[in-house]
C-alpha positions, 0 to 999 in steps of 0.5 A: 500500500505504501508503494502504491500510495507513493506512485499515485502522483508521479508528476509531483515536482518536489518528489521528482527532485527528491528521487533524482537526488537519491539516485545521484547519491546512489550512483555517486554523481554531482549536480552536473551529472558527473561522478564526484571526485571523492575517495572510495570508502574502505569501511565494510560497514559503509552500506553505500561503499563499494566494500560493504560486507553484510555479515560484518555489518549485521554482526556490528549491529547485533553487538552494538544495538539493543533489540529495540534499536535493531527493530527500528533499524529494520523498519527504516531499512524496509522503508528505504527499500520500498522508496527506492523501488517506487522511485525506480518504477517511476523513472521507468514510467516517465522515460518509457517514450524516450527509450522507445524513441531512442531504439527507433533512432538507432535502428534508422541510423543503421540503415542510413549508414549502410546506404552511405557506404555503398555510395562511397564505394561507387564514388571511389571507383569513379575517381580511379577511372577518371585518374586513369583516363587523364593520365592517358590524355596527358601522355598523348598530348605531351609533344604538342604542348612542348611545341605550343610553348615554344611558339608562344615564346617566339610570339611574345618576343616578336611582339616585343620587337614589334613594340620596340620598332614601332615605339618612335612612331607611337611616341610621336602619335602620343605627343600629337594627341598630348597623351603624355602619360601614355608616352612616358609609360611606353618609354619607361617599358622599353628604356631598359631593353634599349639601354641593354642592347644599345650596342646593336645598330638597329636598337641604337637608332631606336634609342636615339629617336626615342630620346629626341622625342622624349626631350621634346615631350619634356620641354612641353611638360616644362612649358605647361608646368611653367604656365600654370593655367592648367587644373590641379589634376593636370598640374599634378600629372605634369609634375609626376611625369617630369619626375619620372623623366628624371627631372630634378625634384628640387628644381621643380619645387623652386619653379612652382614656388617662384610662380606662386610667389609672383601671384601672391606678391601681386596681392601684397602689392594691392594691399600695400597700395591701400596704405602707401598713398594715404599716409596718416594725417598729422592730426591723427598722430595724437589721439589725445590732442586738440582734435580729440576734444569736444566741439563745445566745452561749455556744452559739455560742462553743462551736460552731466548726463551726456554718456556718449564717448567723447572720443567719437569725435576723433578723426577716422583713418585716412586710408581709402578703405576701413580696417575691416575691408582691408582685412577682408581683402587680405584674407580673400585674396592673399590668405586664400591664394596662399592656402590654395598654393599650400594645398596644391604644393602638398598634393604635388610634392608631399602627399603624392605617393611616390613609386619606384625610384622616386620613393627613395629620393626623400622628396617630401621632406625636402619639399616640406622644408622649402614650403615652410620657408616660402610661407614664412617669408610671404606671411612676414610681409603680409603681417607687416602690412597688417600691422601698418594698417592697424597702426592707422586706427587712431580713432577709438570711437567704434572699437567693434570694427577693429575687433571684428577685423582682428577676429576675421584675421585670426580666424582665417589664419587657422586654415594655414595652421590646419594645412601646414602643421608646425608653421609659426604663421598662426602664432605670429598672427596671434601676437599681432592681435595681442599687440593690437589689443595692447596698443588699443588699451594705450589709446583708450588710456590716452583718450581718457587722460585727454578727456579728463584734462579737457573736462578740467578745462571746461570746469575752469571756464565754467568757474570763470564765467559770469554768474547770473543765478541766485546761487552765484550771486550769493557768493559774488564776493568770493572773487569768481570762485563759483558759478557756471556759464551764463548761457544754457538753462541746464548749465552747472551754476554751483560747485556741487553741480560741477562736481557731479557733472565732472564725476558722472562724465568721467565715470560714464567715459570709463564705463564706455571705454570698458564696454569697448575694450570688453569686445576683445573678450567676447565669446563669439571672438575666436582669439578670446579663448587664448590664454592671454585674453583670458588672463594677462589681458584682463588683469594687466592690460585692462585693470592695471594698464587702463583703469589703475593707470587712469586713476593714478593719472587723475591723482597725479595730475590733480596733485600738480595743481598744487605747484606754484604759479612759477612752476605751472606758468599760471595760477589755479583757481582756488575753487578748482582746488577745492573741487578736485580735493572733493573729487579725489576724496569721493574716489577714495571713499567709493568710486575707486572700489566701484570702478575696480569691482566693475572691471573685475566682474566685467572681465572676470579678472583672476589675480594670478599676477600681482595687481595694485590693491584697492587700498593702495589706490585709495590711499593715493587718492586720499593723499592727493585730496589732502594735498589739494585741500591743504593747498586750497587753504594756503592759497585762500589764506594767502589771498586774504593775507595779501590784502591785509599786508598791503593795508598795513604796509601802505598806511602811515600809522604814526601820523594817522588820524583818530579812527572814526570807523572800521577800515574797508579792508577789514570789511572785505576780509569778513566778506571774503571769509564768508564767501569762502565759508559758503563755498567750502560748505557746498562740498564739505560737511560742517565738522565739529566745533567746540562749545561757544560762549554766549558773549563771544562777539562782545569779548573784545575788551577782555581779550586784550588783557595783555595790551591793557597791561602793556599800556598800563606798564608802558606809561610808567616805563622808565629805565629804572623800572626793571619790568619789560612789557615784552616780558609780560607778553612772553609769559602769557604765551608760555601758558597758551596753547601752541598754534600750528599755522600750516598744519594739515586740515581735516575734510570738513568746513570748520577745519578748512576755515580755521586753517585759512583764518590762522594764515590770515591773522598770522600774516596780519600779526607779522606785518604789524611787528614790522611797523611803528605806530602812533597813538591813533594807529594803535587805536585803529588796530584796536577797532579793526581787531574788534571788528574781526573778532565780532565775525571770525569766531563763527568760522573756526573750531575754537573761538579762543584761537581767534581771541589769542591771535587778535590779542597778539596783534593788539599786543604787538601793536602796543609794543610797537607804539610810540604813545600807547594810549588805548581807546575806550572799549565803549567807543570801539564798540560804537564804531564797530556797530556803526561800521 
């Protein structure tokens, strides 16, 4: 029943795998169906081993196992036997059809092989018959074959002799039909034979006739090669035939290049004619000269929003054609012809496959060397003409034309690089582009410098023009320091407008120049990907040589205005000094950083090489601003000092009348100081002042304590009195703060006005010390100093400075007075209030 139960479902996959596994285990097979390489077991008790002994196995079981274990072992073995029987029966059932099919196949194969053996025996018999029949035929025709071979050899020899005897006529016919290749081929076939049998009279005659005909053919080929009017294919065939006729290859190369040179020199002469008859005009020699200036300085000064490049007014080159047309002509004529010559030459002498004797003459190497020399020589002349034409491009208004021309020039030279690897022509062309870009940057720098100087000239004219506006009238007493052109509603009328106009026009001009120069690095320009234009041109060319150099020029040229009138040959308006100082200060605070950042971003400057730091430029600009402001203080102080000096030196202070009013010069000093205060306040902040006392304008009498002391002691001064009045003044100075007259000022209005007033009052003091005064002279100085004190204390950072200097003036006057009798304070105040 167990066996029948196990055989019920023979299609069970798991059961099939188990059965196959047990069979493989029984027969000692692995997964691939091969016998496993395992050592044989010698144990007689191993039921699966080949040396199994049943008696030994049973004795071992009876000896080692109990009755129960023996019964269990028997049951297990019975189950395994049944299972194996069932598996065997299942395998037979499953493979029954395969066994039947295999039996039929074997039976069929036996029948097929029997028929094949019969056919092979028949074929072998047929082959033997054929072999016998073939041997019989060969023996029969042996004599005839030998005779035919002899006749064939005689026929071939007769044909060769016929070819030799007909060769002169054949060559003449080819010469008439211009079938030069066929003639050369026929002669080369017969040349060796004629040379070998030249000692025979008949062959000697044929050889002489052939030589005469081939000499004539070679002459026609040379003429055809010299004319050069044939196609490239015909020319190549001509050269090849001449080489086969033992024409020297070097001589052929020289003739070809000589003919090509004559045509290319014609193109170069045409280009040179574009330059030679039209030399540059003298006005072009200096792009920064008067020709580069704007037509109306007043109009420019009055147009702070004018963004158009002022260099556009520069004259264009005087050549017959512009630079782009010139380069186009050079590329379309000379460069194209040169490329065609290179291609043809290479096809004829370098790339053409040499055969036979020609292959051993090393013609390509010789020809390549001659070609390089030829190309370098003509390219050098072409580059010279291009550079001469580029040098005529002085006008920097439209840079796109030059950049496009250089791009086309560089692009067309790349064809030469592809045709002639190893040539120096492309690199030389790139160097020309680099030099042109560098020269262009220099021209732009010169144009910027010229624009800046012209702008300053416009500012000077605007400062000197009459003022009709309220803003100008309010500072009319300033000696023509403010205002602008009378014509034009939008003309700048004050220093802030002039400064804004100047700064904006310079900045716009810089942006315009940067935009023009940026064309050299545009992505669609072929040479922009060269290392120079990605690195050195941006950092050293544009940033350093253009932008940084212009900023330094602004600072240096501004500092030159601080030179004396004798050095410059003319005076500089003080308002211009003030404006330039503010311009340099603005550059230090923001403009320089903005311009350099704009340049770095626009040109992607990578600081691989040393460049000027922003801090260094800012320090230079601040130094220039400081120097200009110091010079402004000095100039304005000297102007007021000149009025005070003349007013002291031109008056007779001993015999003067009793003072009844303030002198006019003092009123002028106060007016000019007020005008300067307004002027400086337009450009600079107020600054910090010390706290003023409430009676600053009424401290005149108390300020002159030293003078009263001098007057008091002067009345009782006798030789017996040991007390010197000058000693009292010196003691007073010991306890006063030292005043540095020409110290640097700060960038604010209070510091500037303090410096000007210090210079003016110090001059007044020194002039007083050189004069002798009478009683009324002393009183007049008292009145003048009180008037100055009433107004000047408002302008300085510390009112005590004004009090101290005025006190020194009155004290020095009293010391130099013959009859020191001071005026009553109340009378002084009445006179000053009335004045």
